N, C-alpha and C positions, 0 to 999 in steps of 0.2 A: 507736662505739668498741667494740673487741673486749674482752670480759670474760673469756672462757674459751678455752683452747687444748687440743686433744686431740692427743696424741702417740701414734704407733705405736712399739712397742718395737724390733722387729727392723729393722735397717738404718737406723734414724733415731736412736735413742739407743744402741743396742747392735749391734755387728757380730758375728754368729754365726760367721763364718768365722775370725776372729781371737780370739773369745771375750773381747773387751774393749769398753768403752764407746767410742763414736765420739769423735773429737777435738772438743773444745770443748763436749761435751754438758753436763758439770757446770757450766761457766761460764754457758752459756745458761740452764739450769734455775735456777741461783742468781739470775741477773739477773731473770728473769721472776717467780720466786717473791718476791723482794724488792720487785719493782714492783707486787705485789698481784694478779697474774693468777691466776685459778683454773685449775688444770690437771688433766687426766685422762690416764692412761697406759693404752693398750689393747694387749693382746697376745693373739694366737691361741695356744691351748694346743698348742704344738709340743714342749714339754719338760714332763715330768711334775711337776717342781717349779718351774715358772715363777714363781709368786708368791714363793716362798722365795728364788729367785735374784734377783729384783728387790729384795727386802728386804736381802739380803746385799750387794748393790751400793750400798746406801744411797739408792736412788732414791725409795722410798716416801715419804720425808719432804717431797718437793717437790709431791706430787700429792694433790689432794682425794680422788680415787678412783683405784684401780688395778683395772682390769677385765680379767680373763683369761677369754676367751670361747671357746666351742667353735664349730667350723665356720668358714665363710668370713666374714671381717671385713666386707667390703663389703656383704654381705647383712644384717648385723646392725647396722651403724653408725647408720643412721637410728633404729632402735628404741632403741639405747643412748642416743643423744643426746636423744631425746624423753623417755625414761623417767628418765634420771639427771640430765641437764644442763639442759635447757630449764626445768624446773620449779624446780630448785635455784638456778639463776643468774637466773631471771626475765628472760632475754634470748634473742634469736634470733641474736645476733652471736657466732658461734663460729668458730674457725679450726682446721682439721684439718691436722696436719703428719705426713707419712709415708704 
């Protein structure tokens, strides 16, 4: 059983070209949140106020953690999962989206 889901911000939840949330993003997050999934939002720091932007969009309320990271996400994802998620969820069954 999957207990935790990791979402990427750009082009998964948010479309940077149109500057709006992707279609159905809120409905999906609401459904998963209400179903008890623990979720994390990852974003590479491409915008100086990324965390504030996520909060203003009302997204932070769905996520256990919002991680804004420096550098290449794929190089840091395993470290983030091990440090933040594996020990807090006590599970190895995670799903990465994005």
